[in-house]
KEDOPA-272140 format. One record per atom (N, C-alpha, C): residue number from 1; atom name; x, y, z. Coordinates in Angstrom, 3 decimals, m for minus. Layout:
residues N
   resi   name          x          y          z
    NUM     CA          X          Y          Z
...
END
This chain:
residues 90
   resi   name          x          y          z
      1      N    m51.976     m0.710     54.801
      1     CA    m51.018     m0.993     53.766
      1      C    m50.972      0.146     52.749
      2      N    m52.128      0.649     52.389
      2     CA    m52.200      1.732     51.417
      2      C    m51.567      2.993     51.988
      3      N    m51.725      3.263     53.292
      3     CA    m51.130      4.452     53.904
      3      C    m49.612      4.444     53.791
      4      N    m48.983      3.287     54.007
      4     CA    m47.520      3.183     53.896
      4      C    m47.060      3.486     52.478
      5      N    m47.742      2.960     51.498
      5     CA    m47.376      3.212     50.105
      5      C    m47.579      4.682     49.754
      6      N    m48.650      5.284     50.255
      6     CA    m48.923      6.696     49.980
      6      C    m47.877      7.575     50.644
      7      N    m47.491      7.239     51.888
      7     CA    m46.456      8.008     52.585
      7      C    m45.121      7.919     51.850
      8      N    m44.798      6.751     51.340
      8     CA    m43.552      6.571     50.600
      8      C    m43.519      7.467     49.366
      9      N    m44.646      7.599     48.694
      9     CA    m44.722      8.462     47.507
      9      C    m44.596      9.929     47.879
     10      N    m45.069     10.311     49.049
     10     CA    m45.055     11.718     49.466
     10      C    m43.698     12.176     49.983
     11      N    m42.817     11.254     50.331
     11     CA    m41.514     11.647     50.852
     11      C    m40.729     12.396     49.792
     12      N    m40.063     13.441     50.252
     12     CA    m39.240     14.222     49.325
     12      C    m37.991     13.445     48.971
     13      N    m37.570     13.567     47.760
     13     CA    m36.327     12.954     47.319
     13      C    m35.407     14.038     46.783
     14      N    m34.134     13.773     46.837
     14     CA    m33.167     14.707     46.285
     14      C    m33.232     14.593     44.770
     15      N    m33.462     15.703     44.136
     15     CA    m33.609     15.676     42.676
     15      C    m32.337     16.089     41.951
     16      N    m31.488     16.836     42.626
     16     CA    m30.247     17.248     41.971
     16      C    m29.178     17.487     43.024
     17      N    m27.970     17.535     42.576
     17     CA    m26.841     17.817     43.440
     17      C    m25.943     18.783     42.702
     18      N    m25.563     19.863     43.371
     18     CA    m24.705     20.862     42.741
     18      C    m23.530     21.127     43.666
     19      N    m22.328     20.964     43.151
     19     CA    m21.142     21.304     43.936
     19      C    m21.080     22.815     44.063
     20      N    m20.772     23.298     45.242
     20     CA    m20.757     24.729     45.485
     20      C    m19.374     25.340     45.313
     21      N    m18.418     24.558     44.881
     21     CA    m17.071     25.088     44.719
     21      C    m17.017     26.076     43.560
     22      N    m16.144     27.036     43.681
     22     CA    m15.930     27.968     42.596
     22      C    m16.879     29.146     42.558
     23      N    m17.797     29.215     43.487
     23     CA    m18.731     30.347     43.494
     23      C    m18.298     31.337     44.563
     24      N    m17.685     32.412     44.145
     24     CA    m17.212     33.409     45.083
     24      C    m17.814     34.752     44.692
     25      N    m18.356     35.458     45.673
     25     CA    m18.940     36.760     45.382
     25      C    m17.828     37.786     45.173
     26      N    m18.187     38.917     44.644
     26     CA    m17.227     40.001     44.444
     26      C    m16.634     40.436     45.775
     27      N    m17.466     40.538     46.801
     27     CA    m16.990     40.947     48.127
     27      C    m16.030     39.905     48.712
     28      N    m16.333     38.626     48.522
     28     CA    m15.443     37.574     49.011
     28      C    m14.103     37.620     48.283
     29      N    m14.146     37.826     47.000
     29     CA    m12.913     37.916     46.207
     29      C    m12.068     39.106     46.667
     30      N    m12.725     40.240     46.894
     30     CA    m12.025     41.452     47.353
     30      C    m11.428     41.225     48.744
     31      N    m12.199     40.590     49.643
     31     CA    m11.703     40.321     51.001
     31      C    m10.505     39.377     50.957
     32      N    m10.568     38.350     50.129
     32     CA     m9.457     37.419     50.017
     32      C     m8.204     38.131     49.511
     33      N     m8.385     38.979     48.534
     33     CA     m7.247     39.707     47.959
     33      C     m6.626     40.679     48.965
     34      N     m7.464     41.378     49.713
     34     CA     m6.938     42.400     50.624
     34      C     m6.561     41.856     52.009
     35      N     m7.251     40.826     52.477
     35     CA     m7.004     40.339     53.837
     35      C     m6.037     39.164     53.915
     36      N     m5.904     38.384     52.837
     36     CA     m4.983     37.246     52.880
     36      C     m3.552     37.676     53.223
     37      N     m3.031     38.763     52.622
     37     CA     m1.658     39.160     52.970
     37      C     m1.497     39.504     54.456
     38      N     m2.558     39.892     55.120
     38     CA     m2.499     40.264     56.536
     38      C     m2.715     39.049     57.437
     39      N     m3.726     38.223     57.129
     39     CA     m4.144     37.140     58.015
     39      C     m3.846     35.739     57.485
     40      N     m3.557     35.593     56.222
     40     CA     m3.368     34.274     55.634
     40      C     m1.978     33.714     55.882
     41      N     m1.868     32.405     55.799
     41     CA     m0.577     31.722     55.885
     41      C     m0.466     30.855     54.639
     42      N      0.495     31.157     53.804
     42     CA      0.677     30.399     52.571
     42      C      1.201     29.002     52.881
     43      N      0.793     28.045     52.055
     43     CA      1.241     26.661     52.206
     43      C      2.721     26.531     51.870
     44      N      3.410     25.770     52.690
     44     CA      4.785     25.364     52.409
     44      C      4.891     23.905     52.794
     45      N      5.657     23.114     52.064
     45     CA      5.766     21.685     52.370
     45      C      6.687     21.406     53.553
     46      N      6.539     22.177     54.621
     46     CA      7.322     21.983     55.840
     46      C      6.398     22.204     57.033
     47      N      6.791     21.675     58.178
     47     CA      5.976     21.844     59.382
     47      C      5.915     23.321     59.760
     48      N      4.736     23.775     60.109
     48     CA      4.506     25.174     60.452
     48      C      4.796     25.397     61.937
     49      N      5.625     26.364     62.255
     49     CA      5.947     26.709     63.641
     49      C      5.006     27.832     64.077
     50      N      3.877     27.445     64.691
     50     CA      2.863     28.440     65.071
     50      C      3.354     29.385     66.158
     51      N      4.255     28.929     67.035
     51     CA      4.816     29.839     68.043
     51      C      5.558     30.982     67.357
     52      N      6.290     30.659     66.307
     52     CA      7.038     31.678     65.560
     52      C      6.087     32.570     64.765
     53      N      5.106     31.960     64.090
     53     CA      4.170     32.729     63.262
     53      C      3.427     33.767     64.101
     54      N      2.936     33.344     65.290
     54     CA      2.110     34.231     66.104
     54      C      2.872     34.911     67.233
     55      N      4.143     34.586     67.384
     55     CA      4.967     35.272     68.367
     55      C      4.644     34.941     69.808
     56      N      4.033     33.779     70.068
     56     CA      3.736     33.363     71.439
     56      C      3.339     31.897     71.466
     57      N      3.434     31.306     72.658
     57     CA      2.976     29.937     72.856
     57      C      1.568     29.996     73.421
     58      N      0.697     29.138     72.927
     58     CA     m0.682     29.090     73.417
     58      C     m1.290     27.755     73.013
     59      N     m2.306     27.329     73.769
     59     CA     m3.075     26.170     73.338
     59      C     m3.756     26.566     72.031
     60      N     m3.802     25.676     71.074
     60     CA     m4.358     26.009     69.776
     60      C     m5.587     25.176     69.475
     61      N     m6.607     25.825     68.945
     61     CA     m7.828     25.171     68.492
     61      C     m8.049     25.607     67.062
     62      N     m8.291     24.644     66.181
     62     CA     m8.520     24.970     64.778
     62      C     m9.884     24.462     64.362
     63      N    m10.709     25.350     63.870
     63     CA    m12.035     24.976     63.374
     63      C    m11.919     24.748     61.874
     64      N    m12.339     23.569     61.436
     64     CA    m12.338     23.254     60.012
     64      C    m13.771     22.936     59.638
     65      N    m14.318     23.648     58.715
     65     CA    m15.685     23.332     58.346
     65      C    m16.369     24.424     57.574
     66      N    m17.670     24.316     57.543
     66     CA    m18.512     25.240     56.809
     66      C    m18.933     26.384     57.708
     67      N    m19.611     27.325     57.144
     67     CA    m20.159     28.423     57.927
     67      C    m19.356     29.690     57.772
     68      N    m19.708     30.649     58.598
     68     CA    m19.092     31.969     58.518
     68      C    m18.174     32.266     59.687
     69      N    m17.882     31.259     60.505
     69     CA    m16.949     31.449     61.600
     69      C    m17.570     31.971     62.885
     70      N    m18.906     31.926     63.011
     70     CA    m19.546     32.445     64.218
     70      C    m19.063     31.718     65.468
     71      N    m18.889     30.399     65.379
     71     CA    m18.454     29.626     66.534
     71      C    m17.066     30.048     66.980
     72      N    m16.155     30.181     66.047
     72     CA    m14.793     30.528     66.443
     72      C    m14.697     31.960     66.970
     73      N    m15.521     32.861     66.462
     73     CA    m15.545     34.234     66.978
     73      C    m16.039     34.230     68.424
     74      N    m17.076     33.452     68.697
     74     CA    m17.600     33.326     70.059
     74      C    m16.555     32.719     70.990
     75      N    m15.875     31.664     70.528
     75     CA    m14.842     31.030     71.346
     75      C    m13.686     31.994     71.611
     76      N    m13.297     32.766     70.625
     76     CA    m12.198     33.718     70.796
     76      C    m12.556     34.790     71.821
     77      N    m13.806     35.244     71.812
     77     CA    m14.234     36.251     72.780
     77      C    m14.214     35.687     74.203
     78      N    m14.539     34.408     74.345
     78     CA    m14.563     33.774     75.671
     78      C    m13.163     33.421     76.174
     79      N    m12.230     33.168     75.275
     79     CA    m10.886     32.740     75.661
     79      C     m9.837     33.484     74.841
     80      N     m9.640     34.771     75.117
     80     CA     m8.755     35.573     74.272
     80      C     m7.284     35.156     74.306
     81      N     m6.868     34.367     75.290
     81     CA     m5.465     33.976     75.380
     81      C     m5.153     32.694     74.600
     82      N     m6.165     32.028     74.091
     82     CA     m5.941     30.830     73.288
     82      C     m5.720     31.218     71.837
     83      N     m5.032     30.369     71.114
     83     CA     m4.859     30.587     69.679
     83      C     m5.971     29.873     68.929
     84      N     m6.819     30.608     68.254
     84     CA     m7.944     30.028     67.515
     84      C     m7.763     30.321     66.041
     85      N     m7.922     29.281     65.222
     85     CA     m7.689     29.430     63.788
     85      C     m8.850     28.820     63.040
     86      N     m9.117     29.314     61.854
     86     CA    m10.220     28.827     61.038
     86      C     m9.670     28.419     59.693
     87      N    m10.216     27.366     59.164
     87     CA     m9.823     26.921     57.829
     87      C    m11.066     26.467     57.081
     88      N    m11.150     26.787     55.806
     88     CA    m12.245     26.272     54.988
     88      C    m12.023     24.796     54.772
     89      N    m13.101     24.065     54.615
     89     CA    m12.991     22.647     54.299
     89      C    m12.398     22.473     52.925
     90      N    m11.677     21.402     52.786
     90     CA    m11.076     21.119     51.470
     90      C    m12.115     20.525     50.561
END
């Protein structure tokens, strides 16, 4: 009985929570400024015609999530004829 109580006390607990939004490095800010005009697609309140945007028809896969895009880069190398897109999580 004492072991269970002692183990419960030893378990780590979350002591704080910090939202990570709004923290952008200088390099990230510079990349966004210089690369968005080349690779970005601005939001418009209309359906996006990806065939027109990319100039071809292809099966499309969109990765939405965290990370640095390693998975989508690997997938693109394995399937260069597919349309692969990445989006940051909202």
